[in-house]
N, C-alpha and C positions, 0 to 999 in steps of 0.2 A: 460589392457583397461577397464576391469569392475571393476576395483577398483576405477578406475579414474570416470569412469561415475558415479558412486555410490556417490562418494566425491561432485561431482557435482551439483547431485540432491540434497544432504543435504545441500550445500551452497545454492541451490533454495529456501528450505524450510525456511534456516534462512533469507531469504529475506520477505519471509510472514511474520512470526515470527517479522521481524522488521515491518512491516504494519500493522498488529494489535496491535501489541504493540502502536504504534503510535496512532490508532484508539482507545485505551482503556485511551492513555494520555488527547487524548481532549475529550472521552465522559466524563472523570471524573473531566475535568477540571483542570486539571495537569500540563498544559504545560508548566506554569510557576513556579512550583513546586520547581524548583531549578533555580532561577535566575538568577544566573551567569553559566556561561560555560567555560573550562570544568570543573571546582570543583561545588562544591555545598552548598553555604553558605559557602563559602573559603575552605571548607576541601573537601578531597577526597570521602569522603562517607557522605550522609546527618546527621545530629544528630539525634537518636531515640525519643527525648524528647524537648522541648525548654529551659528545663535547663542545656543541651550541646551545645547552639549554643554560637557563639561567642559573645563578648561582643558587637561588631558593624553590629550587624544580623538587625536592623534598615535599613540600606542602602541598604543591599539587598532585603526587602521587600518593599521599594519604589521603585524598579526598576518593578514591578507587582500590579495589580487591581484587584486581586480578592482574595487572604488572606489577612486580616487585620492580623493576626498573622501566627504563624508558622503553617503550617500544614503537619506534618510527613506524612501521607497517601499520599497529594498530591507530599511531595519529593521526596518519595520511588519509585513511581511509573514513575515518570519520570525518576528517577536514573536508575530503571531495565531497561528502554526503552535504556537509552544511554548504559549499560552494553551488551546489546544484539546487538547494533550496532557496539558495541568494538568488539564484539567474529564475529560477521560477518566479520569485518578487517580482525581480526587473521586469521580468515580460507582463507581468500581471499589471504594473503601473502604466503599461505600455496600452495594455488592452482596456483598462477601466478609461483612460483619455481616449482611445480610437471610437470606443463604445458611445461616450459621452457627446463626441464630436459628430459621431453619424448616425445615432437613435433618439439621442434627448429629446429633438420636438416631435418624434415619429412612434418609438416605441422604448418609453421608459424602461419599462421592466428590464430591459436587456442591459441597461446601464445600472441599474441595481443587482443585477445578479453577477456584472463584474464584478461590481463594489463588494458585494458579497463574499466572492472567491479571492480578493485580495484580504479582506479581513480576516478570512478562515486560515488562510495562506500566513498572516500575520501571527495568529492563535497557536498556530502549528510551531511555526518557530519558537514565540514563546514555551510552548509547551514542551518542546526538544529539551531548550533549557530547565525548564523544572525537572526532565526525567535527570538529566545531568546531574543537578545540583540534590537530587534525591538518591542517587545513585542506582538509577535505572528501577525502579519503582514499577511492580509490576503492572498497579491498575492504571498509572499514568502511561507506561508503554501500549496499553489495550486502547487506551483514549486517542492517544497518538497516531494508532494504525487507523482506527474509526475515523480520526479527523480525516485523513489522507481520501479513504473512501466517499469522504462527504464533498469533499474537493473535488474529486472527480467526477461526480455525477455533476455539478453545476456548469461544467461545459457542454454536458450532454443536454444538458435542460436548454442552453441558448441557442446550441445546434439545430434540436430539435424545433423550436419555435423561431427560426429563421427558416429552416428547409423544409421545402413545401411537399410534403411526403403525405402518402394517403394514409389514411385511419382504417385499422381493420374492425367493424365490430363483430367480438366473439364473446359472450360474457362467461362462458366458462374456458376457452384460453386465456383471458384475461384473471380470473381466480388461480387457475394453476401457475401462471407465470409470479404471482405476486406470493402465493405460496411458497414457492420454489425459492426468490427473493429471501425472504424471511427465513426460510431452514439455512440459506447460504449465510447470510447475516450470522444466524446462530452459529454455523459452523467455522465462520471467522474468527468469532470472539473465543469460542471453543477450543480452537487452535492457538490461538494466543496462549492460553493456559496450557495447553500442552508442550509447546514451545519455552514455556518459564518453567517446567519441570525438567526438561531436556536440557534446560540451562544450568539448573541447581542440581542434576546429576551428573553431569559432566564435571563440572565445575569440583564436584565431593570428592570425584576418580581422577583429576588434576589433566582432566582432557585426555585420559587414555583408557582402556576395554570398553572401545567402542560397540562392542559384540552385544554388550549388558545394558546399553543405556534405558533400550526401549523394556526390558524386564523388570525395570524399578519405579515404572511408570504405573501411576494409579488408574481406578475404572473411568477415568474422563476419555481417557486414550480409548477405550474400547466405544465409549460413546461417538468420539470425536470417527472412530469407524464406521460403526454403522449410520451415522447421521450422514457420512458423506456416500454412501450408498443410496440411500435415499434420496438427497438431494440431487444424485447425478440421477436417479430416473424420473424426478422430478421436469429437470430439464432435459431428458432426454423426448419426453413426452410434448415438453412445448416445443423442440423440433420438429416433431413429426406432426403435430397436429399445425404446423406453421406451412406446411407442405400444403395446406390447401388455400394457400394466399400467396397469390405472386407478391405482392410488397415484402411479403414477411419472410421469403423463401431463402434467400442470403443472409437473412439477420440469423433467422434458424439455424444455418447450417453452420456459421460462424460461431454459432452456440453450442453447437454439437463438437466442432474441433477442438473447442477450449477445453470443453468438460474432458473430451476421451487423452487429452495431452495432461489435464489435471490428474485424471485417474490414475494414469503412468507415474505420474511423478509421486504421489500418495503411495503406489505401489513399491515404487522404487526406494523411498526413503521406509517404508518396513519393511523391504525386502534385503535392504543392502546395509543394512547399518548406519542409517542416516546419513548418506552421500552429502557433506557440507556443498557441494555446489548447487545440490538438487534444490535446496532448503529455499534459496532467493527467487529461484523459478516456480516452486509452487506457491510462494506468497504472490508471487507476480500474475501467474495464472489465475489464481483465488480472486486478483481483485479485477483483473482483465472480466472474468466471467460474470461478476456482480455488475459491474458498469454498462458490460455490453447485454446483460440479462434487465437491468434497469432500461436501458435506452429501447431495447426490445418493448419492454413494457408502456413505455408513451405513445405508442404505435397502437395500443388495443383500446378499444372503450366498450362500453356496456352494448 
């Protein structure tokens, strides 16, 4: 059982690797680094230089509007992102087989959750293809992000069902945690809209004048900041109430740590002209907070 649980945790870590890889792809404007899918410029792996491109490479460049010439950095950043997603798929095939072998006769729900995990990952891969085909359409990017969060909570549910954890009965804490989850999900969705605005502004300015980008965002950015404060207060309240229950104290402390780091990342983005390296960290922290809050919520009943 211990080996299976540890393997499930490794798969969960790979989900977060996929999320941060996607954040790096977007931060570096590499989303169309490979304009075709599943190949890259018609090849299994992107060329190291323009000299290695196929004769008809221009038809691939015409599918996107970021690079006028071949950019090997963009190509390889996107390609590595695809490799990580592919590795997750392989890990999940093994996970499904292991789940059926170990639990099919005793706890079939684990088998079906594992299957759902695999199917969800395949859907994410397909959605990634659609995003490429539509040249990074906004709605589809948001769905891509929400899909990754959905994938991340499946192994959490599996671990919760298999771990013998004590359940806390606190209706008020359960309600506060649920509200915090809803607020955080809304915050993540609004954040994708803010990110899209930043993409549009930066592109219009040829990725120059970074100090003016935030000034050109609309009221959605103000909503994002206000909601960030409200969500943080709810999470801090969850932490404070968790101190009353020994089984929840470590989980509550982890939530506090992540929300403080997330606040620091958000303040850094707003105060220092959106540093590129902070953006994927901000995305990763918000994803970890959502999954950790969901896991926390599973341990509370009315």
